[in-house]
C-alpha positions in Angstrom: 15.2 5.5 -5.0 12.1 5.0 -7.0 11.1 7.6 -9.6 7.4 6.6 -9.2 5.2 9.2 -7.4 1.8 8.5 -5.9 -0.8 10.4 -7.9 -4.2 9.2 -6.7 -6.3 6.2 -5.7 -9.7 5.4 -7.1 -11.8 5.0 -4.0 -14.4 2.2 -3.8 -12.8 0.5 -6.8 -12.3 -3.3 -7.1 -9.9 -2.8 -10.0 -6.5 -4.2 -9.2 -4.9 -1.1 -10.7 -6.9 1.4 -8.7 -3.8 3.1 -7.3 -2.2 5.4 -9.9 1.4 6.6 -10.1 3.3 9.0 -12.3 6.8 10.1 -13.1 8.5 13.5 -13.6 9.3 14.2 -17.2 9.5 18.0 -17.5 9.5 17.9 -21.3 6.8 15.2 -21.8 3.1 14.8 -21.1 2.2 13.3 -17.7 1.4 9.6 -17.8 -0.4 7.2 -15.5 1.6 4.2 -14.3 0.3 1.1 -12.7 1.9 -2.4 -12.3 0.2 -3.6 -15.5 0.0 -0.5 -17.6 1.3 3.0 -18.4 -1.3 5.2 -20.1 -1.9 8.7 -21.2 -3.7 10.7 -18.5 -7.0 11.8 -19.9 -9.7 13.9 -18.3 -12.4 11.6 -19.4 -10.9 8.7 -17.4 -10.6 10.7 -14.2 -13.2 11.3 -11.4 -11.9 13.8 -8.9 -14.8 13.2 -6.5 -13.8 9.6 -6.2 -10.0 10.2 -5.8 -7.8 10.0 -2.8 -5.0 12.5 -3.6 -3.1 15.4 -2.2 -3.7 17.5 -5.4 -6.6 19.9 -5.8 -9.1 19.9 -8.6 -7.2 22.9 -10.0 -3.9 21.0 -9.9 -5.5 18.3 -12.1 -6.8 21.0 -14.4 -3.2 22.2 -14.7 -2.1 18.7 -15.5 -4.6 18.2 -18.3 -3.8 21.7 -19.7 -0.1 20.9 -19.5 -0.6 17.6 -21.3 -2.6 19.1 -24.2 -0.1 22.0 -24.6 3.1 19.9 -24.4 1.9 17.6 -27.1 1.4 20.6 -29.4 5.1 21.6 -29.1 6.7 20.1 -32.2 10.2 21.1 -31.3 12.4 23.3 -29.0 15.4 23.8 -31.1 17.6 26.8 -30.2 16.4 28.7 -33.2 12.7 28.0 -32.3 12.5 30.8 -29.8 8.7 30.8 -29.4 8.5 27.1 -28.7 11.3 27.3 -26.2 9.6 30.2 -24.4 6.4 28.2 -24.3 8.1 25.1 -23.0 9.7 27.2 -20.2 6.4 28.6 -19.3 4.8 25.2 -19.2 7.6 23.8 -17.0 7.1 26.7 -14.6 3.4 26.1 -14.6 3.6 22.4 -13.7 6.4 22.7 -11.2 4.1 23.4 -8.2 2.2 20.3 -9.0 5.4 18.2 -9.1 6.5 19.8 -5.8 3.3 18.6 -4.2 3.8 15.1 -5.5 7.4 15.1 -4.2 6.4 16.5 -0.8 6.4 14.8 2.6 2.6 15.3 2.7 2.2 13.2 -0.4 4.6 10.6 1.0 2.5 10.3 4.2 -0.8 10.1 2.3 0.7 7.3 0.2 1.7 5.4 3.4 -1.9 5.5 4.5 -3.0 4.3 1.0 -0.5 1.4 1.3 -2.0 0.4 4.7 -5.4 0.3 3.1 -4.2 -1.8 0.2 -2.4 -4.3 2.5 -5.6 -4.6 4.5 -7.5 -5.3 1.3 -5.0 -8.1 0.4 -5.3 -9.6 3.9 -9.1 -9.7 3.6 -9.1 -10.9 0.0 -6.6 -13.8 0.6 -7.1 -14.4 4.4 -3.5 -13.3 5.1 -2.2 -12.7 8.6 0.1 -9.8 9.7 3.0 -12.2 9.7 2.2 -13.3 6.2 2.2 -9.7 5.0 5.7 -9.1 6.6 7.0 -12.1 4.6 5.3 -11.0 1.4 6.7 -7.4 1.6 10.2 -8.6 2.5 10.6 -10.4 -0.8 8.5 -8.0 -3.0 10.9 -5.7 -4.8 8.7 -3.6 -7.1 7.6 -0.1 -6.2 3.9 -0.7 -6.7 2.8 -1.1 -3.1 -0.9 -1.9 -3.7 -3.4 -4.8 -4.3 -2.0 -5.4 -7.8 1.2 -6.9 -6.3 -0.4 -10.3 -5.6 -2.2 -12.4 -8.3 -3.2 -15.4 -6.1 -2.5 -17.4 -2.9 -2.5 -21.2 -3.0 -2.9 -23.5 0.0 0.1 -25.6 -0.8 2.7 -26.7 -3.5 0.4 -29.2 -5.1 -2.4 -26.7 -5.6 0.1 -24.1 -6.9 1.6 -26.6 -9.4 -1.9 -27.8 -10.5 -3.3 -24.3 -11.1 -0.1 -23.2 -13.0 -0.1 -26.3 -15.2 -3.8 -26.0 -15.9 -3.6 -22.3 -16.8 -0.7 -23.1 -19.2 -2.5 -26.1 -20.8 0.2 -28.6 -19.8 -2.3 -31.5 -19.2 -5.7 -32.8 -20.0 -8.1 -34.7 -17.8 -6.9 -38.1 -18.9 -3.2 -37.2 -18.4 -3.6 -35.4 -15.1 -2.5 -38.5 -13.0 0.9 -38.6 -14.7 1.8 -35.0 -13.7 3.9 -34.3 -10.6 2.2 -31.1 -9.4 4.3 -31.0 -6.2 7.5 -31.0 -8.2 6.3 -28.3 -10.5 5.2 -26.2 -7.4 8.7 -26.6 -6.0 10.3 -25.5 -9.2 8.1 -22.5 -9.4 9.4 -21.5 -5.9 12.9 -21.1 -7.4 11.6 -18.1 -9.4 10.9 -14.5 -8.1 7.3 -14.9 -9.0 6.4 -17.3 -6.2 6.9 -17.3 -2.4 6.3 -20.0 0.2 5.1 -18.5 3.4 5.9 -20.0 6.8 2.4 -21.3 6.9 3.0 -23.4 3.8 0.8 -21.3 1.5 2.2 -20.1 -1.8 2.0 -16.5 -3.0 2.1 -15.6 -6.7 3.3 -12.1 -7.3 2.3 -10.0 -10.2 5.7 -9.6 -11.9 
């Protein structure tokens, strides 16, 4: 079972990391996780009016307060009674927020967000419903959003060419000596690439 919890989605964003996740660490500040980053959650980076989320504005105020206070706790040793009392208070304060994130309601909201994100990928890369079934069957990460795919190539040759070009494996005068089809085939032996039944090649963001 994944320890990632859906936190919110930035609506109307073209950023590949527009869906934000978090994890439960009762004794640590709440972080933002995406496929490419994990960051401190700062109020300045958050726009509630543009967020799809189960949490209320007050819940996010609680998160930001919790983060600021938990960072100020230098220790919670048995002899540091005041700090331990404060930690217990903060844990009790943040628990209702975590309960919402763990709820069936948040799970259902995330399922709707996943549907939106898969539709985005279909439009962006001209993928069919059957393509998406194949893509999701092989994909093993927990980030079910647009960030899961980097590119889709028409065939093995295009895949091999683009990969070799991005890595600087050849120059214009040496291109004719390169077997891009063979390279494309070798790339398919890794988890990063998938050949669809249509012959197109998907590059995952692993």
